[in-house]
C-alpha positions as CSV (number, residue, x, y, z in Angstrom):
1,X,130.3,186.4,-182.7
2,X,130.4,182.6,-183.2
3,X,132.8,181.2,-185.6
4,X,130.2,180.5,-188.1
5,X,129.0,183.8,-188.3
6,X,132.5,184.9,-188.6
7,X,133.2,182.9,-191.9
8,X,130.0,184.9,-193.4
9,X,131.7,187.8,-192.5
10,X,134.9,187.0,-193.9
11,X,133.0,186.3,-197.1
12,X,131.4,189.6,-196.9
13,X,134.9,191.5,-196.5
14,X,136.3,189.7,-199.6
15,X,137.5,192.3,-201.7
16,X,140.4,192.0,-203.8
17,X,141.8,188.4,-202.5
18,X,141.9,185.8,-205.2
19,X,140.0,182.8,-204.9
20,X,142.2,179.5,-203.7
21,X,141.2,175.9,-203.0
22,X,141.9,175.7,-199.1
23,X,142.8,171.7,-198.2
24,X,142.5,172.3,-194.3
25,X,139.4,170.7,-192.6
26,X,136.3,173.2,-192.7
27,X,135.2,171.9,-189.4
28,X,138.9,172.1,-187.9
29,X,140.0,175.4,-189.2
30,X,140.5,177.8,-186.4
31,X,143.5,179.4,-184.5
32,X,143.3,181.3,-181.3
33,X,145.6,184.4,-180.2
34,X,144.5,186.1,-176.8
35,X,145.0,189.5,-178.6
36,X,143.0,188.7,-182.0
37,X,140.7,186.1,-181.3
38,X,139.9,183.4,-183.9
39,X,141.3,183.3,-187.0
40,X,139.5,180.9,-189.8
41,X,142.0,179.3,-191.9
42,X,139.4,178.1,-194.2
43,X,137.9,181.5,-194.7
44,X,134.7,180.7,-196.7
45,X,136.7,178.9,-199.3
46,X,139.3,181.4,-199.8
47,X,141.8,179.8,-196.9
48,X,145.0,178.3,-196.6
49,X,146.4,175.6,-198.9
50,X,149.2,173.4,-197.9
51,X,151.8,171.3,-199.7
52,X,154.8,169.1,-198.7
53,X,156.9,172.6,-199.3
54,X,155.1,175.7,-198.8
55,X,151.8,177.0,-197.3
56,X,149.3,179.7,-199.0
57,X,146.2,181.4,-199.1
58,X,144.6,183.4,-196.2
59,X,143.5,183.3,-192.9
60,X,140.4,185.6,-191.4
61,X,140.2,187.2,-188.2
62,X,137.2,189.3,-187.5
63,X,138.9,191.6,-185.4
64,X,142.3,191.8,-187.8
65,X,141.0,190.9,-191.3
66,X,143.2,189.0,-193.5
67,X,146.4,187.3,-193.2
68,X,148.6,186.0,-196.0
69,X,150.6,183.2,-195.4
70,X,152.1,183.2,-199.3
71,X,151.0,183.5,-202.9
72,X,152.0,179.8,-203.8
73,X,154.5,180.9,-206.1
74,X,157.7,181.1,-204.4
75,X,160.7,182.8,-206.5
76,X,163.1,179.9,-205.8
77,X,161.1,176.8,-205.3
78,X,160.2,174.9,-203.5
79,X,160.4,177.5,-200.7
80,X,159.8,181.1,-200.2
81,X,163.1,183.1,-200.0
82,X,162.0,185.4,-197.5
83,X,164.5,187.8,-198.5
84,X,161.9,190.3,-200.0
85,X,158.3,191.4,-199.4
86,X,157.5,190.1,-202.9
87,X,158.7,186.8,-201.7
88,X,157.6,186.0,-198.3
89,X,155.5,183.0,-196.8
90,X,155.5,180.2,-194.7
91,X,157.6,177.2,-195.5
92,X,157.3,173.5,-194.8
93,X,160.5,171.8,-194.7
94,X,158.9,168.3,-195.9
95,X,159.1,166.9,-192.4
96,X,156.4,168.7,-190.6
97,X,158.4,171.7,-189.4
98,X,157.1,175.6,-190.5
99,X,158.8,178.6,-190.6
100,X,158.8,182.1,-192.6
101,X,156.3,184.8,-192.3
102,X,152.8,185.6,-192.5
103,X,151.7,189.3,-193.4
104,X,148.3,190.9,-192.1
105,X,147.7,194.2,-193.3
106,X,146.3,195.5,-189.9
107,X,148.7,193.4,-187.7
108,X,152.2,193.3,-189.3
109,X,154.3,190.1,-189.7
110,X,153.6,186.9,-188.0
111,X,156.8,184.4,-187.7
112,X,156.2,180.7,-187.9
113,X,159.5,179.5,-186.2
114,X,160.9,181.6,-183.1
115,X,162.5,178.3,-181.7
116,X,165.8,179.7,-182.0
117,X,165.1,182.5,-179.5
118,X,163.8,180.3,-177.0
119,X,159.8,180.4,-178.4
120,X,158.0,177.9,-180.4
121,X,157.7,176.3,-184.0
122,X,154.5,175.8,-185.7
123,X,154.3,171.8,-186.7
124,X,152.2,169.7,-188.7
125,X,151.9,165.8,-188.3
126,X,151.7,163.4,-191.3
127,X,148.1,163.0,-190.1
128,X,147.7,167.0,-190.8
129,X,147.6,168.1,-187.0
130,X,148.8,171.4,-186.4
131,X,150.5,172.5,-183.1
132,X,152.8,175.4,-181.6
133,X,152.4,178.8,-181.5
134,X,153.2,181.8,-184.3
135,X,154.6,185.1,-183.0
136,X,153.3,188.9,-184.4
137,X,155.0,191.7,-182.6
138,X,152.1,193.8,-182.6
139,X,149.8,191.0,-181.5
140,X,151.5,188.4,-179.6
141,X,151.0,184.3,-179.8
142,X,148.8,182.5,-181.9
143,X,148.0,179.1,-181.1
144,X,147.7,176.3,-183.9
145,X,147.1,173.4,-181.9
146,X,143.9,172.8,-179.7
147,X,143.2,175.4,-177.4
148,X,141.5,176.5,-174.2
149,X,141.4,172.7,-173.0
150,X,139.2,171.5,-175.9
151,X,139.3,168.1,-176.8
152,X,136.8,168.8,-179.8
153,X,139.2,168.8,-182.9
154,X,137.2,172.0,-184.1
155,X,139.3,173.9,-181.5
156,X,142.6,173.4,-183.6
157,X,143.7,173.6,-187.4
158,X,143.9,170.0,-189.0
159,X,144.1,169.3,-192.7
160,X,141.5,168.0,-194.7
161,X,141.6,164.3,-195.8
162,X,138.8,163.7,-198.6
163,X,139.3,159.4,-199.1
164,X,139.4,158.9,-195.3
165,X,142.8,157.2,-195.7
166,X,144.6,159.0,-192.5
167,X,146.9,161.1,-195.3
168,X,145.9,164.3,-195.7
169,X,145.0,165.5,-199.2
170,X,147.8,168.3,-199.0
171,X,150.3,165.3,-198.8
172,X,148.6,162.9,-201.5
173,X,150.4,164.6,-204.4
174,X,149.0,162.3,-206.8
175,X,152.6,161.9,-208.5
176,X,152.8,158.0,-208.1
177,X,156.4,158.3,-206.3
178,X,156.6,158.1,-202.7
179,X,159.0,160.5,-201.5
180,X,157.9,160.7,-197.6
181,X,155.2,160.6,-195.5
182,X,154.7,164.1,-196.3
183,X,154.8,163.8,-199.9
184,X,153.2,160.2,-200.5
185,X,152.6,160.4,-204.5
186,X,148.8,159.0,-203.6
187,X,145.5,160.0,-205.0
188,X,143.7,162.0,-202.7
189,X,140.4,160.6,-203.6
190,X,141.3,157.0,-203.8
191,X,142.2,155.4,-200.2
192,X,143.9,152.5,-201.7
193,X,145.9,153.9,-204.6
194,X,147.7,150.8,-205.9
195,X,144.5,148.5,-205.6
196,X,146.3,146.1,-203.2
197,X,143.5,145.9,-200.8
198,X,145.5,147.9,-198.4
199,X,144.6,151.5,-197.3
200,X,147.4,153.9,-198.4
201,X,147.7,155.5,-194.8
202,X,148.0,151.6,-193.3
203,X,151.1,151.1,-196.0
204,X,152.8,154.5,-195.2
205,X,152.3,154.2,-191.4
206,X,152.1,150.7,-190.5
207,X,153.3,148.2,-193.1
208,X,156.0,151.0,-194.5
209,X,155.1,149.5,-198.1
210,X,154.9,151.6,-201.4
211,X,151.1,152.6,-201.5
212,X,152.0,153.6,-205.2
213,X,153.1,149.9,-206.1
214,X,150.8,147.2,-205.3
215,X,153.6,144.6,-204.9
216,X,156.6,146.3,-203.1
217,X,159.0,143.5,-202.7
218,X,158.3,142.5,-206.5
219,X,158.0,138.7,-205.5
220,X,155.0,138.1,-207.7
221,X,152.3,138.1,-204.5
222,X,150.5,141.8,-203.7
223,X,151.4,143.6,-200.7
224,X,147.7,143.1,-199.5
225,X,147.9,139.4,-200.0
226,X,151.1,139.0,-198.3
227,X,149.7,141.0,-195.2
228,X,146.1,139.3,-195.4
229,X,147.5,135.9,-195.8
230,X,145.2,135.3,-199.0
231,X,147.3,132.8,-200.4
232,X,147.9,130.5,-197.1
233,X,150.7,132.2,-195.8
234,X,151.2,136.1,-194.2
235,X,154.5,136.7,-195.3
236,X,156.7,139.9,-195.4
237,X,155.5,142.4,-198.2
238,X,159.0,144.1,-197.7
239,X,160.9,140.9,-198.5
240,X,160.7,138.9,-201.6
241,X,162.0,136.0,-199.6
242,X,160.6,136.3,-196.0
243,X,162.5,133.1,-194.5
244,X,165.6,134.1,-196.4
245,X,166.3,130.6,-197.7
246,X,167.2,131.0,-201.1
247,X,163.5,130.8,-202.7
248,X,160.9,133.5,-203.0
249,X,157.6,133.3,-201.5
250,X,155.6,132.9,-204.4
251,X,158.0,129.8,-205.3
252,X,157.4,128.5,-201.9
253,X,153.8,128.6,-202.0
254,X,153.4,126.9,-205.5
255,X,155.8,124.5,-204.4
256,X,153.6,123.6,-201.4
257,X,156.4,124.8,-198.9
258,X,156.2,127.2,-196.1
259,X,157.6,130.6,-197.0
260,X,158.1,131.6,-193.4
261,X,160.3,128.4,-192.4
262,X,163.7,128.3,-193.9
263,X,163.8,124.5,-193.1
264,X,160.9,124.0,-195.4
265,X,161.5,124.7,-199.0
266,X,161.7,123.4,-202.4
267,X,165.2,122.3,-202.0
268,X,164.8,120.2,-198.8
269,X,161.8,118.5,-200.2
270,X,163.5,117.8,-203.0
271,X,166.0,115.7,-201.0
272,X,163.3,114.0,-198.7
273,X,161.6,112.8,-201.4
274,X,164.4,110.8,-202.7
275,X,164.3,107.2,-202.1
276,X,167.3,105.8,-200.0
277,X,167.5,102.0,-200.1
278,X,167.6,100.5,-196.9
279,X,170.5,98.0,-195.8
280,X,168.3,95.1,-196.1
281,X,167.8,96.3,-199.7
282,X,171.1,96.2,-200.8
């Protein structure tokens, strides 16, 4: 059975499963276990939901049925306690490492971190690409990364990125506060949340500026204008005074001096402009 037909079969078998809004990429939503075959993390729209702290929702396997990663409402927020059957699920430590348990009626418990016993740990990058192996006592290993030597991203699990800014929707929490690359606070439907002409992903991964603040260093020049040199100079968006000469970048630009040259600033210009009488004038 193909993976597409498997999705249809999953929908047909959807009985008693609450609808969820998966934030995995539907075109890259399949993991593989030698003993279970393909598991679909999108599962016809009832699939896995990732966040900075937990995973929830379901994976569907034609051979094994539903695999529950958690109900999304941990008793001990922000993580599942994993101390009782009523509060079990897969936790994310906020730095890309997954742990905890998933449950399948037909396959039992699946463990996402066996690294302490010399096994593997499932992980996810800030770009939303999964890797590593989960372990089920009854089914063996499940590979969450690219499988069978395939380079096609469909052969592994990846999170969705609606606005194409290289930050997954799962980590764009729309809070307006940057916590980390796994909790950026940005808008998942706007690739430039703060409107400074820099993509959110570039701010987080390349320039290290705040994607929720159009002027990270508060020097009066937007991050995009500093990076792109819109005002005539490419200055450091993380430093209000790029050349550390005591004058902020905007003051220098307005004064006609070079904000990247500590020897050229409004102070030195004023000194040079003074008329010093020559010996013959005295």
